[in-house]
TILORO-143300 format. One record per residue (C-alpha): residue in three letters; chain; x, y, z. Coordinates in Angstrom, 3 decimals. Example, Ala and Ser with C-alpha at 12.3 -4.5 7.8 and 13.67 -1.06 7.14 Angstrom:
<'ALA'; 'A'; <12.300; -4.500; 7.800>> <'SER'; 'A'; <13.670; -1.060; 7.140>> 
This chain:
<'MET'; 'A'; <-61.548; 76.097; 38.115>> <'PRO'; 'A'; <-61.867; 72.324; 38.699>> <'GLY'; 'A'; <-61.903; 71.863; 34.903>> <'PHE'; 'A'; <-58.639; 73.795; 34.595>> <'LEU'; 'A'; <-57.061; 71.756; 37.398>> <'ASP'; 'A'; <-58.190; 68.507; 35.750>> <'GLN'; 'A'; <-56.640; 69.586; 32.447>> <'LEU'; 'A'; <-53.448; 70.619; 34.218>> <'LEU'; 'A'; <-53.273; 67.268; 36.012>> <'GLN'; 'A'; <-53.894; 65.427; 32.744>> <'GLY'; 'A'; <-51.076; 67.399; 31.124>> <'VAL'; 'A'; <-48.709; 66.536; 33.972>> <'ASN'; 'A'; <-49.691; 62.851; 33.740>> <'SER'; 'A'; <-49.127; 62.854; 29.975>> <'ALA'; 'A'; <-45.707; 64.455; 30.372>> <'SER'; 'A'; <-44.833; 61.955; 33.091>> <'ARG'; 'A'; <-45.848; 59.017; 30.887>> <'ILE'; 'A'; <-43.756; 60.377; 28.004>> <'VAL'; 'A'; <-40.729; 60.524; 30.305>> <'THR'; 'A'; <-41.424; 57.029; 31.688>> <'SER'; 'A'; <-41.972; 55.520; 28.233>> <'SER'; 'A'; <-38.837; 57.205; 26.873>> <'TYR'; 'A'; <-36.784; 55.900; 29.803>> <'VAL'; 'A'; <-38.014; 52.305; 29.429>> <'PHE'; 'A'; <-37.533; 52.197; 25.645>> <'SER'; 'A'; <-34.088; 53.840; 25.995>> <'THR'; 'A'; <-33.086; 51.214; 28.554>> <'LYS'; 'A'; <-34.111; 48.398; 26.207>> <'THR'; 'A'; <-32.213; 50.069; 23.339>> <'ILE'; 'A'; <-29.062; 50.175; 25.488>> <'LEU'; 'A'; <-29.500; 46.459; 26.219>> <'LEU'; 'A'; <-29.780; 45.792; 22.475>> <'LEU'; 'A'; <-26.561; 47.715; 21.840>> <'LYS'; 'A'; <-24.921; 45.720; 24.614>> <'ASP'; 'A'; <-26.093; 42.495; 22.938>> <'LEU'; 'A'; <-24.457; 43.633; 19.701>> <'ALA'; 'A'; <-21.249; 44.689; 21.453>> <'THR'; 'A'; <-20.891; 41.280; 23.105>> <'GLY'; 'A'; <-21.399; 39.422; 19.839>> <'GLY'; 'A'; <-25.097; 38.680; 20.263>> <'SER'; 'A'; <-27.747; 38.989; 17.589>> <'GLY'; 'A'; <-29.366; 42.377; 18.094>> <'SER'; 'A'; <-31.992; 41.888; 15.399>> <'ARG'; 'A'; <-33.189; 38.624; 16.962>> <'ASN'; 'A'; <-33.449; 40.306; 20.364>> <'ILE'; 'A'; <-35.485; 43.312; 19.185>> <'PRO'; 'A'; <-38.879; 41.548; 19.588>> <'VAL'; 'A'; <-37.871; 40.275; 23.051>> <'ARG'; 'A'; <-36.738; 43.697; 24.264>> <'LEU'; 'A'; <-39.894; 45.274; 22.828>> <'ARG'; 'A'; <-42.116; 42.785; 24.672>> <'GLU'; 'A'; <-40.180; 43.376; 27.895>> <'ALA'; 'A'; <-40.705; 47.127; 27.492>> <'PHE'; 'A'; <-44.437; 46.637; 26.917>> <'GLU'; 'A'; <-44.778; 44.467; 30.025>> <'GLU'; 'A'; <-42.801; 46.961; 32.106>> <'LEU'; 'A'; <-44.947; 49.906; 30.968>> <'GLY'; 'A'; <-48.158; 48.195; 32.052>> <'ALA'; 'A'; <-51.789; 47.981; 30.987>> <'THR'; 'A'; <-51.911; 49.942; 27.719>> <'TYR'; 'A'; <-48.795; 48.383; 26.299>> <'ILE'; 'A'; <-49.685; 44.861; 27.451>> <'LYS'; 'A'; <-53.009; 45.249; 25.655>> <'LEU'; 'A'; <-51.153; 46.698; 22.659>> <'GLY'; 'A'; <-48.876; 43.654; 22.656>> <'GLN'; 'A'; <-51.922; 41.397; 22.568>> <'PHE'; 'A'; <-53.368; 43.536; 19.780>> <'ILE'; 'A'; <-50.156; 43.156; 17.737>> <'ALA'; 'A'; <-50.291; 39.397; 18.325>> <'SER'; 'A'; <-53.801; 39.383; 16.853>> <'ALA'; 'A'; <-52.879; 41.464; 13.781>> <'PRO'; 'A'; <-50.222; 39.494; 11.876>> <'SER'; 'A'; <-50.983; 41.178; 8.564>> <'LEU'; 'A'; <-49.839; 44.537; 9.968>> <'PHE'; 'A'; <-46.652; 43.592; 11.799>> <'PRO'; 'A'; <-43.491; 41.506; 11.175>> <'GLU'; 'A'; <-43.865; 37.809; 11.962>> <'GLU'; 'A'; <-41.083; 37.720; 14.579>> <'ILE'; 'A'; <-42.697; 40.573; 16.553>> <'VAL'; 'A'; <-46.173; 39.014; 16.308>> <'THR'; 'A'; <-44.779; 35.676; 17.543>> <'GLU'; 'A'; <-43.015; 37.290; 20.511>> <'MET'; 'A'; <-46.071; 39.367; 21.455>> <'GLN'; 'A'; <-48.096; 36.168; 21.814>> <'LYS'; 'A'; <-46.121; 35.717; 25.051>> <'CYS'; 'A'; <-47.415; 39.074; 26.303>> <'LEU'; 'A'; <-49.930; 37.552; 28.689>> <'ASP'; 'A'; <-52.480; 39.652; 30.532>> <'SER'; 'A'; <-51.400; 38.269; 33.890>> <'VAL'; 'A'; <-49.290; 40.544; 36.039>> <'ARG'; 'A'; <-47.822; 40.665; 39.519>> <'PRO'; 'A'; <-50.617; 41.237; 42.074>> <'LEU'; 'A'; <-50.927; 44.622; 43.722>> <'PRO'; 'A'; <-50.567; 44.803; 47.513>> <'PHE'; 'A'; <-53.980; 44.597; 49.165>> <'SER'; 'A'; <-53.363; 48.048; 50.665>> <'ASP'; 'A'; <-53.538; 49.506; 47.126>> <'ILE'; 'A'; <-56.817; 47.677; 46.497>> <'GLN'; 'A'; <-58.185; 49.055; 49.769>> <'LYS'; 'A'; <-57.479; 52.616; 48.616>> <'VAL'; 'A'; <-59.611; 52.083; 45.507>> <'LEU'; 'A'; <-62.411; 50.501; 47.551>> <'LYS'; 'A'; <-62.375; 53.426; 50.008>> <'LYS'; 'A'; <-62.520; 55.969; 47.200>> <'GLU'; 'A'; <-65.283; 54.175; 45.284>> <'LEU'; 'A'; <-67.444; 52.693; 48.069>> <'GLY'; 'A'; <-66.661; 55.049; 50.948>> <'ARG'; 'A'; <-64.293; 54.992; 53.906>> <'ASP'; 'A'; <-66.574; 52.539; 55.716>> <'TYR'; 'A'; <-66.644; 50.075; 52.797>> <'GLN'; 'A'; <-65.607; 47.258; 55.169>> <'LYS'; 'A'; <-69.065; 47.427; 56.759>> <'LEU'; 'A'; <-70.482; 46.257; 53.415>> <'PHE'; 'A'; <-68.602; 42.952; 53.634>> <'GLN'; 'A'; <-68.102; 40.264; 56.243>> <'SER'; 'A'; <-64.737; 39.466; 54.691>> <'ILE'; 'A'; <-62.534; 40.084; 51.643>> <'ASP'; 'A'; <-59.825; 37.603; 50.732>> <'GLN'; 'A'; <-56.572; 39.565; 50.568>> <'VAL'; 'A'; <-55.045; 37.031; 48.156>> <'PRO'; 'A'; <-56.416; 37.753; 44.655>> <'MET'; 'A'; <-58.122; 35.102; 42.528>> <'ALA'; 'A'; <-56.629; 36.752; 39.442>> <'SER'; 'A'; <-54.477; 39.753; 38.626>> <'ALA'; 'A'; <-54.503; 41.312; 35.158>> <'SER'; 'A'; <-53.233; 44.541; 33.635>> <'ILE'; 'A'; <-56.470; 46.469; 34.179>> <'ALA'; 'A'; <-58.044; 44.893; 37.251>> <'GLN'; 'A'; <-57.557; 42.526; 40.155>> <'VAL'; 'A'; <-60.216; 40.078; 41.384>> <'HIS'; 'A'; <-60.825; 39.081; 45.017>> <'SER'; 'A'; <-63.277; 36.685; 46.663>> <'ALA'; 'A'; <-65.508; 38.209; 49.328>> <'VAL'; 'A'; <-68.595; 37.680; 51.460>> <'THR'; 'A'; <-71.160; 40.494; 51.718>> <'LYS'; 'A'; <-72.629; 41.642; 55.024>> <'ASP'; 'A'; <-75.696; 39.539; 54.105>> <'GLY'; 'A'; <-73.545; 36.409; 53.786>> <'LEU'; 'A'; <-73.498; 36.214; 49.968>> <'ASP'; 'A'; <-70.431; 34.809; 48.209>> <'VAL'; 'A'; <-69.212; 37.348; 45.647>> <'VAL'; 'A'; <-66.182; 38.352; 43.619>> <'ILE'; 'A'; <-64.921; 41.930; 43.571>> <'LYS'; 'A'; <-63.271; 43.172; 40.397>> <'VAL'; 'A'; <-61.188; 46.226; 41.310>> <'GLN'; 'A'; <-59.617; 48.502; 38.735>> <'ARG'; 'A'; <-55.928; 49.219; 39.264>> <'PRO'; 'A'; <-55.247; 52.669; 40.791>> <'ASP'; 'A'; <-54.642; 55.517; 38.312>> <'ILE'; 'A'; <-55.092; 53.158; 35.347>> <'GLU'; 'A'; <-57.562; 55.511; 33.658>> <'GLY'; 'A'; <-55.150; 58.458; 33.603>> <'ALA'; 'A'; <-52.250; 56.333; 32.375>> <'LEU'; 'A'; <-54.403; 54.764; 29.661>> <'GLY'; 'A'; <-55.638; 58.145; 28.456>> <'ALA'; 'A'; <-52.111; 59.527; 28.165>> <'ASP'; 'A'; <-50.739; 56.370; 26.523>> <'LEU'; 'A'; <-53.586; 56.056; 24.022>> <'ASN'; 'A'; <-53.303; 59.675; 22.926>> <'LEU'; 'A'; <-49.572; 59.199; 22.382>> <'LEU'; 'A'; <-50.113; 55.976; 20.422>> <'PHE'; 'A'; <-52.733; 57.567; 18.181>> <'LEU'; 'A'; <-50.493; 60.573; 17.509>> <'ALA'; 'A'; <-47.550; 58.260; 16.772>> <'SER'; 'A'; <-49.629; 56.210; 14.312>> <'LYS'; 'A'; <-50.650; 59.396; 12.471>> <'LEU'; 'A'; <-47.026; 60.556; 12.274>> <'PHE'; 'A'; <-45.900; 57.146; 10.981>> <'GLU'; 'A'; <-48.549; 57.288; 8.250>> <'ILE'; 'A'; <-47.345; 60.750; 7.227>> <'PHE'; 'A'; <-43.606; 60.067; 7.197>> <'VAL'; 'A'; <-43.265; 56.343; 6.349>> <'PRO'; 'A'; <-43.847; 55.685; 2.614>> <'GLY'; 'A'; <-46.784; 53.389; 1.899>> <'LEU'; 'A'; <-47.920; 53.150; 5.521>> <'ASN'; 'A'; <-50.763; 55.622; 4.988>> <'LYS'; 'A'; <-52.622; 52.893; 3.095>> <'SER'; 'A'; <-52.221; 50.303; 5.846>> <'GLY'; 'A'; <-55.020; 51.681; 8.017>> <'LEU'; 'A'; <-52.652; 51.789; 11.009>> <'SER'; 'A'; <-54.284; 54.822; 12.648>> <'GLU'; 'A'; <-57.721; 53.270; 12.076>> <'MET'; 'A'; <-56.577; 50.085; 13.829>> <'VAL'; 'A'; <-55.123; 52.113; 16.719>> <'GLY'; 'A'; <-58.442; 53.970; 16.914>> <'MET'; 'A'; <-60.303; 50.647; 17.171>> <'PHE'; 'A'; <-57.840; 49.505; 19.847>> <'GLN'; 'A'; <-58.404; 52.789; 21.696>> <'SER'; 'A'; <-62.214; 52.535; 21.751>> <'SER'; 'A'; <-62.057; 48.858; 22.734>> <'ILE'; 'A'; <-59.769; 49.331; 25.724>> <'LEU'; 'A'; <-61.650; 52.417; 26.968>> <'GLU'; 'A'; <-64.858; 50.367; 27.052>> <'GLU'; 'A'; <-63.046; 47.631; 28.943>> <'ILE'; 'A'; <-62.219; 49.965; 31.854>> <'ASP'; 'A'; <-65.833; 51.041; 32.336>> <'PHE'; 'A'; <-67.282; 48.401; 34.656>> <'ILE'; 'A'; <-70.753; 49.968; 34.447>> <'LYS'; 'A'; <-70.808; 49.012; 30.763>> <'GLU'; 'A'; <-69.702; 45.487; 31.630>> <'ALA'; 'A'; <-72.518; 45.263; 34.194>> <'ASN'; 'A'; <-75.001; 46.519; 31.578>> <'ASN'; 'A'; <-73.784; 43.903; 29.087>> <'CYS'; 'A'; <-74.160; 41.111; 31.628>> <'GLU'; 'A'; <-77.686; 42.176; 32.536>> <'GLU'; 'A'; <-78.696; 42.531; 28.885>> <'PHE'; 'A'; <-77.710; 38.901; 28.315>> <'GLU'; 'A'; <-79.626; 37.941; 31.464>> <'ARG'; 'A'; <-82.752; 39.778; 30.231>> <'TYR'; 'A'; <-82.686; 37.685; 27.082>> <'LEU'; 'A'; <-82.399; 34.478; 29.122>> <'LEU'; 'A'; <-85.335; 35.507; 31.330>> <'SER'; 'A'; <-87.551; 36.727; 28.484>> <'SER'; 'A'; <-87.075; 33.473; 26.575>> <'GLY'; 'A'; <-87.639; 31.303; 29.661>> <'GLU'; 'A'; <-84.111; 29.935; 29.351>> <'THR'; 'A'; <-83.041; 27.897; 32.405>> <'ARG'; 'A'; <-80.066; 26.002; 30.977>> <'ALA'; 'A'; <-77.666; 28.930; 31.414>> <'ARG'; 'A'; <-76.955; 31.713; 33.900>> <'VAL'; 'A'; <-74.902; 34.866; 34.280>> <'PRO'; 'A'; <-73.590; 36.236; 37.591>> <'LYS'; 'A'; <-75.944; 38.540; 39.474>> <'ILE'; 'A'; <-74.571; 42.087; 39.556>> <'TYR'; 'A'; <-74.759; 43.912; 42.891>> <'ARG'; 'A'; <-75.375; 47.442; 41.638>> <'LYS'; 'A'; <-75.340; 49.119; 45.056>> <'LEU'; 'A'; <-71.826; 47.798; 45.602>> <'SER'; 'A'; <-70.565; 48.564; 42.090>> <'THR'; 'A'; <-69.131; 51.649; 40.390>> <'LYS'; 'A'; <-67.243; 52.439; 37.197>> <'LYS'; 'A'; <-64.082; 51.085; 38.845>> <'VAL'; 'A'; <-65.442; 48.380; 41.162>> <'LEU'; 'A'; <-67.683; 45.528; 40.032>> <'VAL'; 'A'; <-69.239; 43.186; 42.599>> <'MET'; 'A'; <-70.981; 40.091; 41.293>> <'GLU'; 'A'; <-72.155; 36.657; 42.318>> <'LYS'; 'A'; <-69.429; 34.060; 42.700>> <'PHE'; 'A'; <-69.929; 31.017; 40.488>> <'TYR'; 'A'; <-68.823; 27.566; 41.607>> <'GLY'; 'A'; <-67.843; 25.223; 38.821>> <'ALA'; 'A'; <-65.100; 24.758; 36.250>> <'PRO'; 'A'; <-64.191; 25.785; 32.690>> <'ILE'; 'A'; <-66.374; 23.939; 30.217>> <'THR'; 'A'; <-63.238; 22.414; 28.671>> <'ASP'; 'A'; <-62.361; 20.666; 31.956>> <'GLU'; 'A'; <-63.360; 17.125; 30.974>> <'VAL'; 'A'; <-63.361; 15.719; 34.521>> <'SER'; 'A'; <-65.611; 18.487; 35.875>> <'LEU'; 'A'; <-67.845; 18.460; 32.804>> <'ARG'; 'A'; <-68.535; 14.762; 33.257>> <'LYS'; 'A'; <-68.914; 15.248; 37.017>> <'PHE'; 'A'; <-71.473; 18.067; 36.830>> <'SER'; 'A'; <-73.291; 17.001; 33.648>> <'LYS'; 'A'; <-75.000; 13.688; 32.942>> <'ASP'; 'A'; <-74.722; 14.380; 29.217>> <'PRO'; 'A'; <-71.624; 16.494; 28.306>> <'SER'; 'A'; <-72.533; 16.437; 24.619>> <'LYS'; 'A'; <-75.966; 17.936; 25.333>> <'THR'; 'A'; <-74.500; 20.539; 27.705>> <'LEU'; 'A'; <-72.144; 21.793; 24.996>> <'SER'; 'A'; <-74.947; 21.729; 22.449>> <'ASP'; 'A'; <-77.119; 23.741; 24.866>> <'ALA'; 'A'; <-74.382; 26.351; 25.368>> <'LEU'; 'A'; <-74.001; 26.776; 21.623>> <'GLU'; 'A'; <-77.756; 26.928; 21.046>> <'ILE'; 'A'; <-78.158; 29.627; 23.717>> <'TRP'; 'A'; <-75.308; 31.710; 22.285>> <'PHE'; 'A'; <-76.643; 31.385; 18.717>> <'SER'; 'A'; <-80.242; 32.083; 19.752>> <'THR'; 'A'; <-79.254; 35.265; 21.578>> <'LEU'; 'A'; <-77.394; 36.382; 18.475>> <'SER'; 'A'; <-80.175; 35.546; 16.015>> <'LYS'; 'A'; <-83.038; 37.050; 18.038>> <'SER'; 'A'; <-81.428; 40.124; 19.578>> <'GLY'; 'A'; <-78.236; 40.725; 17.591>> <'PHE'; 'A'; <-76.347; 40.773; 20.906>> <'PHE'; 'A'; <-73.566; 38.290; 21.611>> <'HIS'; 'A'; <-70.848; 37.445; 24.106>> <'ALA'; 'A'; <-67.688; 38.074; 22.083>> <'ASP'; 'A'; <-65.096; 36.318; 24.231>> <'VAL'; 'A'; <-66.242; 32.724; 24.840>> <'HIS'; 'A'; <-62.794; 31.257; 25.391>> <'ALA'; 'A'; <-62.570; 28.419; 27.914>> <'GLY'; 'A'; <-62.165; 30.655; 30.978>> <'ASN'; 'A'; <-65.395; 32.556; 30.288>> <'LEU'; 'A'; <-67.662; 29.561; 29.719>> <'MET'; 'A'; <-68.280; 27.405; 32.794>> <'ILE'; 'A'; <-70.080; 24.233; 33.770>> <'LEU'; 'A'; <-71.642; 24.980; 37.162>> <'ARG'; 'A'; <-72.193; 22.505; 39.970>> <'ASP'; 'A'; <-75.926; 22.294; 39.232>> <'GLY'; 'A'; <-75.191; 21.325; 35.614>> <'THR'; 'A'; <-76.137; 24.674; 34.071>> <'VAL'; 'A'; <-73.844; 26.688; 31.802>> <'GLY'; 'A'; <-72.330; 29.862; 33.218>> <'PHE'; 'A'; <-71.415; 32.776; 30.941>> <'ILE'; 'A'; <-69.012; 35.197; 32.651>> <'ASP'; 'A'; <-66.910; 38.281; 31.826>> <'PHE'; 'A'; <-68.916; 40.564; 29.558>> <'GLY'; 'A'; <-66.141; 43.087; 28.989>> <'ILE'; 'A'; <-66.180; 42.283; 25.268>> <'VAL'; 'A'; <-69.546; 41.970; 23.519>> <'GLY'; 'A'; <-70.849; 42.619; 20.036>> <'LYS'; 'A'; <-74.062; 43.752; 18.384>> <'ILE'; 'A'; <-75.043; 43.096; 14.792>> <'SER'; 'A'; <-77.843; 44.154; 12.472>> <'SER'; 'A'; <-80.227; 41.772; 10.731>> <'LYS'; 'A'; <-78.222; 42.382; 7.531>> <'VAL'; 'A'; <-75.019; 41.111; 9.136>> <'TRP'; 'A'; <-76.870; 38.083; 10.543>> <'GLU'; 'A'; <-78.286; 37.258; 7.116>> <'GLY'; 'A'; <-74.838; 37.607; 5.546>> <'LEU'; 'A'; <-73.246; 35.441; 8.245>> <'MET'; 'A'; <-75.685; 32.594; 7.575>> <'ILE'; 'A'; <-74.929; 32.720; 3.836>> <'PHE'; 'A'; <-71.188; 32.864; 4.605>> <'LEU'; 'A'; <-71.422; 29.742; 6.815>> <'GLU'; 'A'; <-73.480; 28.002; 4.137>> <'GLY'; 'A'; <-70.692; 28.689; 1.647>> <'LEU'; 'A'; <-68.135; 27.364; 4.113>> <'ALA'; 'A'; <-70.151; 24.174; 4.636>> <'LEU'; 'A'; <-70.709; 23.603; 0.895>> <'ASN'; 'A'; <-67.209; 24.685; -0.245>> <'ARG'; 'A'; <-68.723; 27.428; -2.403>> <'THR'; 'A'; <-66.800; 30.684; -2.650>> <'ASP'; 'A'; <-69.700; 32.277; -4.555>> <'ARG'; 'A'; <-71.914; 31.929; -1.454>> <'ILE'; 'A'; <-69.126; 33.229; 0.787>> <'ALA'; 'A'; <-68.748; 36.251; -1.502>> <'ASN'; 'A'; <-72.509; 36.819; -1.473>> <'GLY'; 'A'; <-72.542; 36.588; 2.331>> <'LEU'; 'A'; <-69.810; 39.220; 2.642>> <'VAL'; 'A'; <-71.677; 41.525; 0.245>> <'ARG'; 'A'; <-74.894; 41.116; 2.272>> <'MET'; 'A'; <-73.031; 42.165; 5.448>> <'ASP'; 'A'; <-72.118; 45.528; 3.933>> <'GLY'; 'A'; <-75.344; 47.520; 3.861>> <'THR'; 'A'; <-73.689; 50.221; 1.718>> <'ALA'; 'A'; <-72.324; 47.853; -0.955>> <'SER'; 'A'; <-73.370; 48.505; -4.542>> <'GLY'; 'A'; <-72.031; 47.442; -7.914>> <'ILE'; 'A'; <-69.787; 44.746; -6.422>> <'ASP'; 'A'; <-68.485; 42.165; -8.915>> <'GLU'; 'A'; <-69.280; 39.020; -6.900>> <'LYS'; 'A'; <-67.610; 36.689; -9.424>> <'LYS'; 'A'; <-64.318; 38.581; -9.120>> <'LEU'; 'A'; <-64.673; 38.680; -5.322>> <'ALA'; 'A'; <-65.300; 34.911; -5.236>> <'LYS'; 'A'; <-62.212; 34.322; -7.389>> <'ASP'; 'A'; <-60.061; 36.531; -5.142>> <'LEU'; 'A'; <-61.320; 34.663; -2.066>> <'GLU'; 'A'; <-60.329; 31.183; -3.277>> <'THR'; 'A'; <-56.878; 31.071; -1.649>> <'VAL'; 'A'; <-57.940; 32.386; 1.750>> <'PHE'; 'A'; <-61.061; 30.200; 1.587>> <'ASP'; 'A'; <-58.865; 27.116; 1.112>> <'GLN'; 'A'; <-56.895; 28.073; 4.248>> <'MET'; 'A'; <-60.045; 28.525; 6.321>> <'SER'; 'A'; <-61.643; 25.331; 4.990>> <'LYS'; 'A'; <-58.538; 23.370; 5.955>> <'MET'; 'A'; <-58.624; 24.780; 9.495>> <'VAL'; 'A'; <-62.326; 23.950; 9.904>> <'LEU'; 'A'; <-61.867; 20.461; 8.420>> <'ASP'; 'A'; <-58.885; 19.731; 10.683>> <'ILE'; 'A'; <-60.916; 20.753; 13.755>> <'GLN'; 'A'; <-63.821; 18.574; 12.624>> <'MET'; 'A'; <-61.433; 15.640; 12.140>> <'GLY'; 'A'; <-60.414; 15.956; 15.783>> <'GLU'; 'A'; <-57.184; 17.954; 15.369>> <'LEU'; 'A'; <-58.054; 20.464; 18.087>> <'ASP'; 'A'; <-54.713; 22.273; 17.842>> <'ALA'; 'A'; <-55.671; 23.290; 14.298>> <'PHE'; 'A'; <-57.398; 26.370; 15.736>> <'ASP'; 'A'; <-54.376; 28.623; 15.933>> <'GLU'; 'A'; <-54.952; 32.293; 16.858>> <'LYS'; 'A'; <-52.132; 33.423; 14.600>> <'LYS'; 'A'; <-53.457; 31.541; 11.569>> <'MET'; 'A'; <-57.013; 32.632; 12.283>> <'ASN'; 'A'; <-56.061; 36.294; 12.523>> <'THR'; 'A'; <-54.052; 36.050; 9.306>> <'ILE'; 'A'; <-57.084; 34.583; 7.533>> <'LEU'; 'A'; <-59.433; 37.260; 8.889>> <'PHE'; 'A'; <-57.136; 40.082; 7.830>> <'GLU'; 'A'; <-56.818; 38.557; 4.367>> <'PHE'; 'A'; <-60.622; 38.490; 4.159>> <'ARG'; 'A'; <-60.622; 42.157; 5.096>> <'ASP'; 'A'; <-57.885; 43.101; 2.598>> <'ILE'; 'A'; <-59.617; 41.274; -0.262>> <'SER'; 'A'; <-62.938; 42.871; 0.658>> <'ASP'; 'A'; <-61.346; 46.342; 0.770>> <'ARG'; 'A'; <-59.811; 45.835; -2.681>> <'ASN'; 'A'; <-63.236; 44.893; -4.018>> <'GLY'; 'A'; <-64.973; 47.924; -2.520>> <'LEU'; 'A'; <-66.506; 46.140; 0.483>> <'LYS'; 'A'; <-66.405; 47.249; 4.104>> <'ILE'; 'A'; <-66.688; 44.226; 6.390>> <'PRO'; 'A'; <-68.122; 45.042; 9.847>> <'LYS'; 'A'; <-65.636; 44.656; 12.698>> <'GLU'; 'A'; <-68.029; 42.214; 14.407>> <'PHE'; 'A'; <-67.437; 39.691; 11.601>> <'GLY'; 'A'; <-64.035; 38.647; 12.948>> <'LEU'; 'A'; <-65.371; 38.372; 16.501>> <'LEU'; 'A'; <-68.255; 36.177; 15.327>> <'ILE'; 'A'; <-66.071; 33.796; 13.328>> <'LYS'; 'A'; <-63.664; 33.396; 16.255>> <'GLN'; 'A'; <-66.475; 32.558; 18.690>> <'ILE'; 'A'; <-67.948; 30.029; 16.263>> <'LEU'; 'A'; <-64.566; 28.315; 15.902>> <'TYR'; 'A'; <-64.108; 28.336; 19.691>> <'PHE'; 'A'; <-67.409; 26.462; 20.003>> <'ASP'; 'A'; <-66.484; 24.124; 17.153>> <'ARG'; 'A'; <-63.320; 23.164; 19.014>> <'TYR'; 'A'; <-65.208; 22.562; 22.292>> <'ILE'; 'A'; <-67.772; 20.398; 20.521>> <'LYS'; 'A'; <-65.143; 18.228; 18.847>> <'SER'; 'A'; <-63.611; 17.550; 22.268>> <'PHE'; 'A'; <-66.770; 16.029; 23.750>> <'ALA'; 'A'; <-69.335; 15.681; 20.955>> <'PRO'; 'A'; <-67.471; 14.698; 17.772>> <'GLU'; 'A'; <-70.720; 13.637; 16.098>> <'LEU'; 'A'; <-71.859; 17.283; 15.938>> <'ASP'; 'A'; <-70.836; 19.579; 13.076>> <'LEU'; 'A'; <-71.418; 23.214; 13.984>> <'ILE'; 'A'; <-70.888; 24.610; 10.480>> <'ARG'; 'A'; <-72.994; 21.999; 8.684>> <'ASP'; 'A'; <-75.708; 21.734; 11.347>> <'ARG'; 'A'; <-75.876; 25.446; 12.260>> <'GLU'; 'A'; <-79.659; 25.604; 11.705>> <'LYS'; 'A'; <-80.173; 23.110; 14.561>> <'PHE'; 'A'; <-78.698; 25.570; 17.039>> <'ILE'; 'A'; <-80.932; 28.481; 16.030>> <'LYS'; 'A'; <-84.270; 28.154; 17.791>> 
């Protein structure tokens, strides 16, 4: 009987989301018609109205907007550009809503577990809200609390999006070859993992196990308080420090900023080379310089795992990038695909020349100190071109490839800010110990 009731509730939620989505999109369509009626440019306003609808509909659509912004080869340029404004920062929930989640997850007497919880959030995003707190034992922690009913809304929205992508592929000529439903499927699996805080805790502790087993003391991850955590509530140690790109703090907490950045890169690369596991979101907010001078890795919602084959191919790929040799890049891509056979590497290398020139220019500009050269839009365009060329040549590039290249370029940009004498691509072997 409970199973039937759950299915019935899910059906009601799905129907409700369809009505809500239809209402919001209809409202934005009416506004577009009004723009046209008053002499405005309706076509120019379509991306804006679409972004507004996504932000109004919440978590799934905000994440979808970010996904569109990262997939310029699949969507029109004006929509991709507008979706880059679709930031994952939303109006905070009232603390009373957060309390309801805490009561449900930790028990009605959850307040006895903490001396205090700051009612003003440190951060508020589409999926979760973060609050500072002090445990009953006097430990400073942060509490990451999933937004109420987000799981049900996500499930309904994702099912609708996947169905819509399938229908588009059936009825829109040529779209069946675009891999749209496959991309929506990847988006679906990614976001569902992101709302499981137990998985995030597991990822964090796996990284910590590597640090401990290798005797690594130059970096830390937050301690997870398992007894206070659930699938929807994650309680972890509060770090005191600053983003590693904060030059003032970096110089304040580190006697040698260049070495600190080099250490962070070496630790990330070593984890990858020895275990195949890597933090896949090392943007500035997730990499900290702590007050004691150590590096803090935080937020393990997005991680990756690669095989030894992919690692071997990545090293050959980077060698080709460093030596300006498309034949080595082609060979690296072939090595990454464990199922590849009969690939014409000379043809692949020839096809890669144009996209290779674009990537080489970006890397060279970063190495020459032009830090703005790392542009997400350009990078995503390049990665999708790599994928398209590989597909045409019978190769299947692992999804982790794009994540790896992005993290490497993140690090390259950090290094050029404080240690311009280092060259990550050329000197990659130095960071693998």
